[in-house]
LUMDRENVO-567273 format. One record per residue (C-alpha): residue number from 1; residue in three letters; chain; x, y, z. Coordinates in nm, 4 decimals. Layout:
<sites>
     k     r   c          x          y          z
   NUM   ALA   A          X          Y          Z
...
</sites>
This chain:
<sites>
     k     r   c          x          y          z
     1   UNK   A    -0.0106    -0.0303     0.0100
     2   UNK   A     0.1056     0.3430    -0.0860
     3   UNK   A     0.0838     0.6489     0.1158
     4   UNK   A     0.2112     0.9883     0.1413
     5   UNK   A     0.2775     1.2230     0.3688
     6   UNK   A     0.4010     1.6378     0.3251
     7   UNK   A     0.7378     1.7744     0.4694
     8   UNK   A     0.9581     1.9879     0.3931
     9   UNK   A     1.3434     2.0922     0.3564
    10   UNK   A     1.5177     2.4226     0.3823
    11   UNK   A     1.7352     2.5808     0.1049
    12   UNK   A     1.8888     2.9039     0.2865
    13   UNK   A     1.6322     3.0453     0.4669
    14   UNK   A     1.3288     2.9297     0.2287
    15   UNK   A     1.1388     2.6264     0.2776
    16   UNK   A     1.1228     2.3651    -0.0082
    17   UNK   A     0.8075     2.1070    -0.0487
    18   UNK   A     0.9361     1.7691     0.0192
    19   UNK   A     0.6513     1.4630    -0.0245
    20   UNK   A     0.7405     1.1236     0.1469
    21   UNK   A     0.6017     0.8420     0.0039
    22   UNK   A     0.5843     0.5477     0.1177
    23   UNK   A     0.5664     0.2184     0.0206
    24   UNK   A     0.4980    -0.1768     0.1325
    25   UNK   A     0.5689    -0.4340    -0.0915
    26   UNK   A     0.5774    -0.8332    -0.0390
    27   UNK   A     0.9362    -0.9155    -0.0249
    28   UNK   A     1.2445    -0.9892     0.2538
    29   UNK   A     1.1768    -0.7502     0.5347
    30   UNK   A     1.3687    -0.4213     0.4550
    31   UNK   A     1.3879    -0.0420     0.5185
    32   UNK   A     1.5258     0.1714     0.2318
    33   UNK   A     1.5238     0.5480     0.1920
    34   UNK   A     1.5826     0.7070    -0.1332
    35   UNK   A     1.5777     1.0464    -0.3007
    36   UNK   A     1.9160     1.2022    -0.2741
    37   UNK   A     1.8863     1.1292     0.1070
    38   UNK   A     2.2127     1.2368     0.2994
    39   UNK   A     2.3768     1.1024     0.6601
    40   UNK   A     2.1178     1.1914     0.8611
    41   UNK   A     1.8338     1.1084     0.7092
    42   UNK   A     1.9294     0.7487     0.6024
    43   UNK   A     2.0085     0.7363     0.9801
    44   UNK   A     1.6234     0.7925     1.0789
    45   UNK   A     1.5240     0.3989     0.9912
    46   UNK   A     1.7035     0.3489     1.3120
    47   UNK   A     1.5439     0.6193     1.4894
    48   UNK   A     1.1642     0.5514     1.3290
    49   UNK   A     1.2036     0.1859     1.3854
    50   UNK   A     1.3077     0.2312     1.7425
    51   UNK   A     1.0259     0.4959     1.7794
    52   UNK   A     0.7460     0.2888     1.6788
    53   UNK   A     0.8410    -0.0265     1.8875
    54   UNK   A     0.8409     0.1829     2.2006
    55   UNK   A     0.5449     0.4160     2.0859
    56   UNK   A     0.3110     0.0490     2.1270
    57   UNK   A     0.3397     0.0002     1.7095
    58   UNK   A     0.4794    -0.2474     1.4938
    59   UNK   A     0.7395    -0.2043     1.2259
    60   UNK   A     0.5761    -0.4483     0.9334
    61   UNK   A     0.7705    -0.7347     0.8057
    62   UNK   A     0.7377    -0.6277     0.4632
    63   UNK   A     0.9567    -0.4357     0.2272
    64   UNK   A     0.9298    -0.0892     0.2830
    65   UNK   A     1.0478     0.1507     0.0333
    66   UNK   A     1.0377     0.5324     0.1396
    67   UNK   A     1.1284     0.8110    -0.1220
    68   UNK   A     1.1678     1.1563    -0.0650
    69   UNK   A     1.0466     1.3307    -0.3740
    70   UNK   A     1.1775     1.5481    -0.6080
    71   UNK   A     1.4409     1.2757    -0.6041
    72   UNK   A     1.6824     1.4719    -0.7185
    73   UNK   A     1.7125     1.7132    -0.4531
    74   UNK   A     1.9377     1.6486    -0.1906
    75   UNK   A     1.7358     1.5962     0.1777
    76   UNK   A     1.9364     1.6841     0.4805
    77   UNK   A     1.8803     1.6697     0.8592
    78   UNK   A     1.6575     1.4848     1.0911
    79   UNK   A     1.3133     1.6408     1.0420
    80   UNK   A     1.1840     1.3866     0.7659
    81   UNK   A     1.1547     1.1337     1.0810
    82   UNK   A     0.7603     1.2022     1.1723
    83   UNK   A     0.6532     1.1928     0.8201
    84   UNK   A     0.8116     0.8742     0.7584
    85   UNK   A     0.6336     0.7436     1.0585
    86   UNK   A     0.3005     0.8079     0.9417
    87   UNK   A     0.3443     0.7282     0.6316
    88   UNK   A     0.4397     0.3736     0.7726
    89   UNK   A     0.1635     0.3819     0.9794
    90   UNK   A    -0.0733     0.4701     0.7201
    91   UNK   A     0.0454     0.2136     0.4816
    92   UNK   A     0.0153    -0.0932     0.7230
    93   UNK   A    -0.3301     0.0359     0.8056
    94   UNK   A    -0.2275     0.1028     1.1971
    95   UNK   A    -0.3442     0.4754     1.1241
    96   UNK   A    -0.6458     0.5549     1.0059
    97   UNK   A    -0.7985     0.9119     0.9680
    98   UNK   A    -1.1299     1.0468     0.8445
    99   UNK   A    -0.9332     1.4081     0.7610
   100   UNK   A    -0.7479     1.4811     0.4348
   101   UNK   A    -0.3640     1.4445     0.5432
   102   UNK   A    -0.2673     1.6297     0.1956
   103   UNK   A    -0.3574     1.9498     0.3443
   104   UNK   A    -0.1202     1.8849     0.6040
   105   UNK   A     0.3020     1.9354     0.6556
   106   UNK   A     0.4427     1.7495     0.9118
   107   UNK   A     0.7955     1.8060     1.0259
   108   UNK   A     0.9643     1.6927     1.3030
   109   UNK   A     1.2816     1.4522     1.5055
   110   UNK   A     1.1841     1.1257     1.6460
   111   UNK   A     1.3512     1.0046     1.9751
   112   UNK   A     1.3887     0.6366     2.0429
   113   UNK   A     1.1167     0.6516     2.2866
   114   UNK   A     0.8949     0.8064     2.0062
   115   UNK   A     0.9161     1.1680     2.1479
   116   UNK   A     0.9808     1.4773     1.9463
   117   UNK   A     1.2597     1.6965     1.9180
   118   UNK   A     1.2781     2.0512     1.7758
   119   UNK   A     1.4181     2.0597     1.4502
   120   UNK   A     1.5525     2.3862     1.2314
   121   UNK   A     1.3489     2.5605     0.9892
   122   UNK   A     1.0024     2.5660     1.1597
   123   UNK   A     0.8969     2.8662     1.0762
   124   UNK   A     1.0058     2.8705     0.6933
   125   UNK   A     0.7569     2.5573     0.6903
   126   UNK   A     0.5006     2.7506     0.8516
   127   UNK   A     0.5127     3.0291     0.5750
   128   UNK   A     0.5270     2.7556     0.3129
   129   UNK   A     0.2432     2.6138     0.4186
   130   UNK   A     0.0691     2.9014     0.4098
   131   UNK   A     0.1508     2.9631     0.0289
   132   UNK   A     0.0419     2.6255    -0.0432
   133   UNK   A    -0.2656     2.6753     0.1592
   134   UNK   A    -0.2505     2.4343     0.3559
   135   UNK   A    -0.4785     2.4052     0.7044
   136   UNK   A    -0.2494     2.2025     0.9064
   137   UNK   A     0.0978     2.2137     1.0132
   138   UNK   A     0.2326     1.9469     1.2880
   139   UNK   A     0.5574     2.0171     1.4452
   140   UNK   A     0.7323     1.9254     1.7956
   141   UNK   A     0.6160     2.0966     2.0444
   142   UNK   A     0.9448     2.3002     2.1487
   143   UNK   A     0.9148     2.5065     1.8192
   144   UNK   A     0.5101     2.5494     1.8406
   145   UNK   A     0.5276     2.9278     1.9057
   146   UNK   A     0.7093     2.9632     1.5904
   147   UNK   A     0.4502     2.7849     1.3665
   148   UNK   A     0.1794     3.0359     1.5247
   149   UNK   A     0.3700     3.3376     1.4124
   150   UNK   A     0.2244     3.2731     1.0532
   151   UNK   A    -0.1479     3.3776     1.0671
   152   UNK   A    -0.4323     3.1643     0.9586
   153   UNK   A    -0.2620     2.8388     0.9883
   154   UNK   A    -0.3523     2.5833     1.1909
   155   UNK   A    -0.0938     2.4476     1.3774
   156   UNK   A    -0.0060     2.1278     1.6314
   157   UNK   A     0.2415     2.1092     1.8499
   158   UNK   A     0.3210     1.7703     1.9866
   159   UNK   A     0.5582     1.6190     2.2139
   160   UNK   A     0.5097     1.2566     2.1205
   161   UNK   A     0.4234     1.0056     1.8006
   162   UNK   A     0.1543     0.8123     2.0349
   163   UNK   A    -0.0088     1.1720     2.0988
   164   UNK   A    -0.0315     1.2712     1.7730
   165   UNK   A    -0.1798     0.9485     1.6486
   166   UNK   A    -0.4269     0.9453     1.9001
   167   UNK   A    -0.5095     1.3309     1.8252
   168   UNK   A    -0.5278     1.2364     1.4193
   169   UNK   A    -0.8009     0.9628     1.4887
   170   UNK   A    -1.0013     1.1791     1.7468
   171   UNK   A    -0.9487     1.4578     1.5100
   172   UNK   A    -0.8254     1.6909     1.7378
   173   UNK   A    -0.4921     1.7527     1.9528
   174   UNK   A    -0.6008     1.6981     2.3511
   175   UNK   A    -0.2512     1.7885     2.4517
   176   UNK   A    -0.2582     2.1008     2.7201
   177   UNK   A    -0.1087     2.3910     2.5450
   178   UNK   A     0.0282     2.5229     2.8980
   179   UNK   A     0.2357     2.2141     2.9252
   180   UNK   A     0.4268     2.2789     2.6075
   181   UNK   A     0.7787     2.3581     2.6083
   182   UNK   A     0.8382     2.7267     2.6018
   183   UNK   A     1.0228     2.8869     2.3020
   184   UNK   A     1.0509     3.2442     2.4295
   185   UNK   A     1.3579     3.4264     2.3845
   186   UNK   A     1.5143     3.5136     2.6729
   187   UNK   A     1.5626     3.9127     2.6455
   188   UNK   A     1.7478     4.0441     2.9216
   189   UNK   A     1.7444     4.4052     2.9984
   190   UNK   A     1.9336     4.6334     2.7378
   191   UNK   A     2.2341     4.8083     2.8131
   192   UNK   A     2.1696     5.2043     2.8824
   193   UNK   A     2.3364     5.4635     2.6977
   194   UNK   A     2.3390     5.6617     3.0496
   195   UNK   A     2.6242     5.4151     3.1105
   196   UNK   A     2.8389     5.6157     2.9085
   197   UNK   A     3.0277     5.9212     3.0336
   198   UNK   A     3.1364     6.2027     2.7894
   199   UNK   A     3.1796     6.1100     2.4356
   200   UNK   A     2.8922     6.3960     2.3139
   201   UNK   A     3.0291     6.3766     1.9202
   202   UNK   A     3.0285     5.9536     1.9760
   203   UNK   A     2.6897     5.9258     2.1157
   204   UNK   A     2.5396     6.2140     1.8703
   205   UNK   A     2.7201     5.9594     1.5850
   206   UNK   A     2.5043     5.6726     1.7543
   207   UNK   A     2.2027     5.8447     1.7407
   208   UNK   A     2.2234     5.9614     1.3708
   209   UNK   A     2.3467     5.5678     1.3159
   210   UNK   A     2.0062     5.4710     1.4693
   211   UNK   A     1.7797     5.6804     1.2926
   212   UNK   A     1.8884     5.6403     0.9155
   213   UNK   A     2.0334     5.2930     0.9816
   214   UNK   A     2.4246     5.4197     0.8823
   215   UNK   A     2.6794     5.1968     0.9111
   216   UNK   A     2.8986     5.3654     1.1633
   217   UNK   A     3.3055     5.3745     1.2548
   218   UNK   A     3.4353     5.4331     1.5904
   219   UNK   A     3.8206     5.4668     1.6232
   220   UNK   A     4.0172     5.5575     1.9569
   221   UNK   A     4.2663     5.3814     2.2088
   222   UNK   A     4.1646     5.0971     2.4038
   223   UNK   A     3.9438     5.1698     2.6838
   224   UNK   A     3.7970     5.4815     2.5657
   225   UNK   A     3.4633     5.3146     2.5224
   226   UNK   A     3.3943     5.2211     2.1303
   227   UNK   A     3.2428     4.8412     2.3111
   228   UNK   A     3.0262     5.0294     2.5341
   229   UNK   A     2.9090     5.2396     2.3016
   230   UNK   A     2.8244     4.9741     2.0007
   231   UNK   A     2.6574     4.7539     2.2853
   232   UNK   A     2.4168     5.0506     2.3755
   233   UNK   A     2.3114     5.0968     2.0081
   234   UNK   A     2.0188     4.8341     2.0315
   235   UNK   A     1.8460     5.0286     2.3238
   236   UNK   A     1.7884     5.3372     2.1035
   237   UNK   A     1.6629     5.1500     1.7725
   238   UNK   A     1.2802     5.0945     1.7254
   239   UNK   A     1.1481     4.7906     1.7728
   240   UNK   A     1.1451     4.5864     1.4466
   241   UNK   A     0.7832     4.5980     1.2483
   242   UNK   A     0.5837     4.2882     1.2361
   243   UNK   A     0.7145     4.1890     0.8547
   244   UNK   A     1.0669     4.2287     1.0235
   245   UNK   A     0.9988     4.0186     1.3080
   246   UNK   A     0.9264     3.7598     1.0680
   247   UNK   A     1.2104     3.7984     0.8620
   248   UNK   A     1.4377     3.7882     1.2101
   249   UNK   A     1.2472     3.4925     1.3198
   250   UNK   A     1.2999     3.3049     0.9992
   251   UNK   A     1.6604     3.3303     0.9556
   252   UNK   A     1.7131     3.2018     1.3613
   253   UNK   A     1.4545     2.9205     1.2770
   254   UNK   A     1.7051     2.8011     0.9988
   255   UNK   A     1.9842     2.8528     1.2458
   256   UNK   A     1.8358     2.6366     1.5168
   257   UNK   A     1.7907     2.9492     1.7116
   258   UNK   A     1.5110     2.9920     1.9931
   259   UNK   A     1.2680     3.2728     1.7834
   260   UNK   A     0.9771     3.2804     1.9535
   261   UNK   A     0.8949     3.5306     2.2246
   262   UNK   A     0.8685     3.9351     2.2102
   263   UNK   A     1.0513     4.0162     1.8717
   264   UNK   A     1.3802     4.1960     1.9144
   265   UNK   A     1.6793     4.3222     1.6750
   266   UNK   A     1.9576     4.0635     1.6786
   267   UNK   A     2.2977     4.2026     1.7943
   268   UNK   A     2.5892     3.9689     1.6365
   269   UNK   A     2.9631     4.0343     1.7755
   270   UNK   A     3.1513     3.7571     1.6300
   271   UNK   A     3.5181     3.7123     1.7319
   272   UNK   A     3.7832     3.8148     1.5119
   273   UNK   A     3.9030     3.5166     1.4315
   274   UNK   A     3.5758     3.4063     1.2906
   275   UNK   A     3.6088     3.2686     0.9485
   276   UNK   A     3.5333     3.3362     0.6159
   277   UNK   A     3.2290     3.0522     0.5811
   278   UNK   A     3.1326     3.1540     0.9497
   279   UNK   A     3.0805     3.5663     0.8984
   280   UNK   A     2.9366     3.4926     0.5329
   281   UNK   A     2.7356     3.1882     0.5390
   282   UNK   A     2.8061     2.7981     0.3872
   283   UNK   A     2.8022     2.4410     0.4849
   284   UNK   A     2.6596     2.1599     0.3503
   285   UNK   A     2.3619     2.2636     0.3339
   286   UNK   A     2.4072     2.6488     0.3199
   287   UNK   A     2.3664     2.7754     0.6703
   288   UNK   A     2.3360     3.1497     0.7506
   289   UNK   A     2.6438     3.3009     0.8829
   290   UNK   A     2.6662     3.6113     1.0942
   291   UNK   A     2.5711     3.8419     0.8558
   292   UNK   A     2.2894     3.6918     0.8024
   293   UNK   A     2.1792     3.6640     1.1579
   294   UNK   A     2.2423     4.0506     1.2062
   295   UNK   A     1.9305     4.0599     0.9205
   296   UNK   A     1.7182     4.3944     1.0643
   297   UNK   A     1.9675     4.4464     1.3649
   298   UNK   A     2.3412     4.5146     1.4081
   299   UNK   A     2.6547     4.3683     1.3388
   300   UNK   A     2.9292     4.4928     1.5451
   301   UNK   A     3.2951     4.4516     1.4527
   302   UNK   A     3.5377     4.5097     1.7655
   303   UNK   A     3.9064     4.5190     1.5948
   304   UNK   A     3.8510     4.5610     1.2641
   305   UNK   A     4.1692     4.5347     1.1370
   306   UNK   A     4.2257     4.2127     1.2873
   307   UNK   A     3.9725     3.9839     1.1155
   308   UNK   A     4.0383     3.8194     0.7807
   309   UNK   A     4.0608     4.0585     0.4919
   310   UNK   A     3.9081     3.8206     0.2742
   311   UNK   A     3.5991     3.7708     0.5248
   312   UNK   A     3.5956     4.1946     0.5478
   313   UNK   A     3.5931     4.2092     0.1412
   314   UNK   A     3.2531     3.9701     0.1614
   315   UNK   A     3.0896     4.2406     0.3251
   316   UNK   A     3.1142     4.5060     0.0370
   317   UNK   A     2.8088     4.3562    -0.1068
   318   UNK   A     2.5694     4.3121     0.1478
   319   UNK   A     2.6253     4.6549     0.2773
   320   UNK   A     2.5139     4.8076    -0.0926
   321   UNK   A     2.2432     4.5611    -0.1666
   322   UNK   A     2.1112     4.4249     0.1636
   323   UNK   A     2.1526     4.0663     0.0403
   324   UNK   A     2.3950     3.8297    -0.0685
   325   UNK   A     2.4414     3.5031    -0.2842
   326   UNK   A     2.6133     3.1805    -0.2375
   327   UNK   A     2.7046     2.9988    -0.5398
   328   UNK   A     2.8527     2.6195    -0.4463
   329   UNK   A     2.8470     2.2816    -0.5858
   330   UNK   A     2.5400     2.2011    -0.4547
   331   UNK   A     2.2931     2.4871    -0.5510
   332   UNK   A     2.2786     2.8556    -0.5272
   333   UNK   A     2.1520     3.0128    -0.2114
   334   UNK   A     2.0075     3.3596    -0.1562
   335   UNK   A     2.0358     3.5111     0.1806
   336   UNK   A     1.9142     3.7969     0.3673
   337   UNK   A     2.1886     4.0809     0.4840
   338   UNK   A     2.0357     4.4144     0.5475
   339   UNK   A     2.2014     4.5195     0.8999
   340   UNK   A     2.3470     4.7956     1.0521
   341   UNK   A     2.6932     4.7726     1.0590
   342   UNK   A     2.9309     4.9183     1.3452
   343   UNK   A     3.2830     4.8601     1.3456
   344   UNK   A     3.5327     4.9680     1.6159
   345   UNK   A     3.9315     4.9586     1.5812
   346   UNK   A     4.2619     5.1211     1.7425
   347   UNK   A     4.4425     5.3605     1.5112
   348   UNK   A     4.7587     5.1420     1.5196
   349   UNK   A     4.8750     4.8414     1.5800
   350   UNK   A     4.9634     4.9314     1.9957
   351   UNK   A     4.6283     5.1901     1.9805
   352   UNK   A     4.7826     5.4852     2.0974
   353   UNK   A     4.8759     5.6541     1.8127
   354   UNK   A     4.8314     6.0607     1.7442
   355   UNK   A     4.6462     6.0791     2.1201
   356   UNK   A     4.8375     6.2746     2.2951
   357   UNK   A     5.0590     6.0285     2.4306
   358   UNK   A     5.4111     5.8781     2.3739
   359   UNK   A     5.3010     5.5376     2.4516
   360   UNK   A     5.2985     5.4532     2.0706
   361   UNK   A     5.5803     5.2455     1.9402
   362   UNK   A     5.4420     5.1825     1.5954
   363   UNK   A     5.6878     5.3113     1.3387
   364   UNK   A     5.5275     5.3899     0.9664
   365   UNK   A     5.5885     5.0727     0.8098
   366   UNK   A     5.4037     4.8821     1.0905
   367   UNK   A     5.0769     5.1362     1.0041
   368   UNK   A     5.0661     5.0952     0.7098
   369   UNK   A     5.0576     4.7401     0.7154
   370   UNK   A     4.7531     4.7667     0.9531
   371   UNK   A     4.5658     5.0209     0.7529
   372   UNK   A     4.6161     4.7993     0.4901
   373   UNK   A     4.4148     4.5245     0.6436
   374   UNK   A     4.1075     4.7014     0.5655
   375   UNK   A     4.0269     4.8164     0.2110
   376   UNK   A     3.9246     5.1727     0.0799
   377   UNK   A     3.5876     5.0516    -0.0716
   378   UNK   A     3.4789     4.9307     0.2412
   379   UNK   A     3.5727     5.2231     0.4212
   380   UNK   A     3.3844     5.4141     0.1496
   381   UNK   A     3.0849     5.2320     0.2263
   382   UNK   A     3.0425     5.3240     0.6293
   383   UNK   A     2.8850     5.6669     0.6360
   384   UNK   A     2.9448     5.7808     1.0009
   385   UNK   A     3.3308     5.7809     1.1377
   386   UNK   A     3.4475     5.8882     1.4571
   387   UNK   A     3.7524     5.9721     1.5964
   388   UNK   A     3.7111     5.9216     1.9928
   389   UNK   A     3.9858     6.0219     2.2619
   390   UNK   A     3.9884     5.9797     2.6224
   391   UNK   A     3.7100     6.1982     2.8169
   392   UNK   A     3.8327     6.4574     3.0321
   393   UNK   A     3.6238     6.4406     3.3123
   394   UNK   A     3.5523     6.1650     3.5748
   395   UNK   A     3.3223     5.9474     3.5469
   396   UNK   A     3.1243     6.0526     3.8338
   397   UNK   A     3.1282     6.4430     3.7328
   398   UNK   A     2.8077     6.5772     3.6769
   399   UNK   A     2.8768     6.7434     3.3227
   400   UNK   A     2.9848     6.3796     3.1899
   401   UNK   A     2.6300     6.2568     3.2241
   402   UNK   A     2.4130     6.1735     2.9104
   403   UNK   A     2.0780     6.1101     2.8057
   404   UNK   A     1.9514     5.7791     2.8588
   405   UNK   A     1.8731     5.5618     2.6047
   406   UNK   A     1.4616     5.6168     2.6404
   407   UNK   A     1.5467     5.9924     2.5503
   408   UNK   A     1.7231     5.8948     2.2858
   409   UNK   A     1.5118     5.6497     2.1392
   410   UNK   A     1.2393     5.8604     2.1258
   411   UNK   A     1.3713     6.0845     1.9035
   412   UNK   A     1.4900     5.7872     1.6735
   413   UNK   A     1.0996     5.6709     1.6488
   414   UNK   A     1.0078     5.9779     1.5405
   415   UNK   A     1.3254     6.0285     1.2675
   416   UNK   A     1.1994     5.6752     1.1619
   417   UNK   A     0.8250     5.7413     1.1446
   418   UNK   A     0.8972     6.0642     0.8935
   419   UNK   A     1.1024     5.8090     0.7023
   420   UNK   A     0.8504     5.5346     0.6849
   421   UNK   A     0.5852     5.8346     0.5681
   422   UNK   A     0.8073     5.9590     0.2969
   423   UNK   A     0.9264     5.5868     0.1827
   424   UNK   A     0.5737     5.4626     0.2158
   425   UNK   A     0.5226     5.4037    -0.1710
   426   UNK   A     0.8878     5.3090    -0.2127
   427   UNK   A     0.8843     4.8869    -0.2488
   428   UNK   A     1.2237     4.7751    -0.0284
   429   UNK   A     1.2779     5.1305     0.1382
   430   UNK   A     1.2492     5.1871     0.5229
   431   UNK   A     1.5167     5.4522     0.6223
   432   UNK   A     1.7462     5.6576     0.5135
   433   UNK   A     2.0346     5.4660     0.4566
   434   UNK   A     1.8098     5.2260     0.2069
   435   UNK   A     1.7574     5.5159    -0.0650
   436   UNK   A     1.9034     5.5253    -0.3988
   437   UNK   A     1.9032     5.7060    -0.7175
   438   UNK   A     1.6715     5.9876    -0.8264
   439   UNK   A     1.4758     5.9041    -0.4647
   440   UNK   A     1.8154     6.0144    -0.3118
   441   UNK   A     1.8568     6.3332    -0.5234
   442   UNK   A     1.4596     6.4240    -0.4720
   443   UNK   A     1.4241     6.3918    -0.0889
   444   UNK   A     1.7911     6.4663     0.0101
   445   UNK   A     1.8300     6.7713    -0.1920
   446   UNK   A     2.0264     7.0214     0.0029
   447   UNK   A     1.8962     7.4289    -0.0151
   448   UNK   A     2.1280     7.6551    -0.1900
   449   UNK   A     2.3712     7.6904     0.0861
   450   UNK   A     2.4314     7.3495     0.1464
   451   UNK   A     2.5027     7.2443    -0.2405
   452   UNK   A     2.8072     7.5239    -0.2220
   453   UNK   A     2.9142     7.3520     0.0882
   454   UNK   A     2.8787     6.9912    -0.0998
   455   UNK   A     3.0224     7.1172    -0.4316
   456   UNK   A     3.3467     7.2752    -0.2701
   457   UNK   A     3.4155     6.9369    -0.0661
   458   UNK   A     3.3637     6.7116    -0.3879
   459   UNK   A     3.5749     6.9202    -0.5920
   460   UNK   A     3.8973     6.8525    -0.3063
   461   UNK   A     3.9022     6.5395    -0.5237
   462   UNK   A     3.9145     6.3625    -0.1643
   463   UNK   A     3.5589     6.1730    -0.2370
   464   UNK   A     3.3912     5.9277    -0.5103
   465   UNK   A     3.0802     5.9736    -0.6300
   466   UNK   A     2.9149     5.7263    -0.4003
   467   UNK   A     3.0399     5.8969    -0.0997
   468   UNK   A     2.8419     6.1846    -0.2485
   469   UNK   A     2.4964     6.0184    -0.1756
   470   UNK   A     2.6331     5.8494     0.1455
   471   UNK   A     2.6841     6.2282     0.2688
   472   UNK   A     2.3090     6.2696     0.1530
   473   UNK   A     2.1444     6.0355     0.3062
   474   UNK   A     2.3212     6.1365     0.6132
   475   UNK   A     2.2294     6.4765     0.5709
   476   UNK   A     1.8803     6.3643     0.5094
   477   UNK   A     1.8908     6.2090     0.8349
   478   UNK   A     2.0216     6.4518     1.0747
   479   UNK   A     1.7429     6.7114     0.8981
   480   UNK   A     1.4874     6.4029     0.9971
   481   UNK   A     1.6325     6.4392     1.3583
   482   UNK   A     1.5847     6.7816     1.3521
   483   UNK   A     1.2317     6.7928     1.1980
   484   UNK   A     1.3577     7.0037     0.9219
   485   UNK   A     1.2085     6.9368     0.5813
   486   UNK   A     1.4562     7.0448     0.3362
   487   UNK   A     1.7985     6.9659     0.4224
   488   UNK   A     1.9907     7.2506     0.5050
   489   UNK   A     2.3704     7.3759     0.4775
   490   UNK   A     2.4413     7.3244     0.8807
   491   UNK   A     2.2882     6.9252     0.8167
   492   UNK   A     2.5390     6.9007     0.5606
   493   UNK   A     2.8170     7.0489     0.7587
   494   UNK   A     2.7651     6.7973     1.0279
   495   UNK   A     2.7266     6.4949     0.7736
   496   UNK   A     3.0651     6.6351     0.6270
   497   UNK   A     3.2151     6.6519     0.9754
   498   UNK   A     3.1494     6.2126     1.0224
   499   UNK   A     3.3296     6.1519     0.6412
   500   UNK   A     3.6785     6.2514     0.7841
   501   UNK   A     3.9300     5.9590     0.7302
   502   UNK   A     3.9210     5.8372     1.0524
   503   UNK   A     4.1897     5.5873     1.1681
   504   UNK   A     4.1864     5.3228     0.9172
   505   UNK   A     4.0784     5.5129     0.5823
   506   UNK   A     4.3251     5.5302     0.3481
   507   UNK   A     4.5304     5.8736     0.3292
</sites>
């Protein structure tokens, strides 16, 4: 007897439909899985066999053939276990249901005792089910919250194979929702910008970066507060919109990270020893790297000059396009990468060059090698650059106190609301940093004094056409923070101050 159960696999961050066809025929007892099944899928035979026995079912002493269609597409992971087990029960007559399972997508890994374990990719599976007009999604209880993020879909979060079979025969799942494992993300209290004493220019740059989505470079000696500022950037960013929350959760789901609970913007801080594949993504199957895990959030690269140059150069495409495409022998996968880059660096290898101290022992050759680790084209894609120095006031002096994150965040949210109204009819644009072409020149057109100032700066010959566009974007954000309808000279002047050749930029 032949049965079919709908399931799926993940390619990049998208779920692709797979049909588990289970056929029982006469012959010597065997259990075969075909359809370009990789290691974890083939090992599912042992898990399914033990789970059936320990759940009170019988593995038929017949020739069992499982085909994961389409057969020319590679399958990986353990998420096919539950679909295969249900197919065997249907084909052997041990499961009889009145409802049509053709409108159901099944995903889950079986334990040897018949329990269900979480698998990555549940949210993409829920999105696929919604697109395919499927009415029901059956997933492990630990990932049930991911499935419920898609509206209009009946989600069955189950804890065991036995409980699922009983529920299918009754036509309803009786497991208590309160007993299901929680998938809420543990969100600790955000760090507050009020903890930063002094550094008024850097705090202002942080606010501009958050308001317009602009990339930020902080250069300064050790202990000046670069990391402290970067880690407080999420506290002044606006909460993600519903669409952004789905995008963030989808990437986390594919990566096997908890994606339920209150949506928050990600903050990723990889160590400088990270590999190219770890930063960009890769593997077999291809999985998201740090830049995709930072999608719609913040990617913080501390000690920028210490990162592998090849890994840094891979950031150039995502910084421009908000996405990247990985082409491998196994296929071509597009990954989202719309993140806000915050980089921190010392001005030289020892960290003390040019800050009024005689502690620097780096010669010109050391400095040239250090600056060559980061290319000019990459630095050119960073909108806001700040050279920081040690504060002149002590942390407990009241003159060094700054505004808390809540106050700064309110201004950032107001600026983002203005941008949202301005770009409401422009697809794919949510903030000033994402504006391109004619739209940029229309929305960020400076007044006459502002144009004269920008023209004089450009004629110095030290700027590219891309740099001019980025100056206009930052100027537009500064104007939004001030509530101005048109970009004025003072906005352009402030934006030019943040375009200085800070630290790593070549002379």
